Structures are given as structure tokens and as C-alpha cells.
C-alpha positions, 0 to 999 in steps of 0.5 A, spaced: 298 722 070 293 721 076 292 728 080 292 729 087 285 726 089 286 720 085 293 718 088 290 720 095 284 716 095 288 710 092 292 710 098 299 712 094 300 718 098 299 722 104 294 728 105 300 732 107 302 731 100 297 736 098 302 742 099 307 739 094 302 739 089 300 746 091 307 748 090 308 745 083 301 748 081 304 755 083 311 754 080 307 752 073 304 755 067 298 750 068 292 754 066 287 750 070 285 752 077 288 749 083 282 745 085 282 742 077 289 741 078 288 737 084 282 734 082 277 736 087 270 736 086 266 743 088 264 740 095 271 739 096 274 745 094 268 749 098 270 745 104 277 747 103 276 754 102 271 755 107 274 751 113 281 749 111 285 743 111 281 739 116 275 739 113 278 737 106 281 731 109 275 729 113 271 729 106 277 725 102 277 720 108 269 719 108 270 718 100 276 713 101 272 709 106 266 709 101 262 713 106 
């Protein structure tokens, strides 16, 4: 099963779907960190923690566009 990051980069879901994934993780017994559950790499996780959703969105869009 593809994770959030893979599905977003493939254009299958909108960025806002991250909220559903976070809720799913919060209500699960998954031993992975949230970042691992979402499929985020270290710089994406750092941007999200340090600067919020907008920073993560920008990084993911750049990757989606191959920049």
C-alpha cells in the first residue's frame, strides 16, 4: 500500500489528505513515527516541524514537478 507521500507525488490525492493520514496514525497502534508512516524523508519532516504545512507543501510540489 502506498503511503501519503507516494500518493501525493503520483497525483492521487490532494495535499490536505495529510490530515486524514495523521488522524489514521493517531488512532492506530502503528509503531512507526508519523514521518515514517507518511513516507516523509528527513528534510521534509524538518520543514514540516520547523515551518508548518506550507513549507512541506512547497517541498513536495518541487519534488512532484521534478525540481
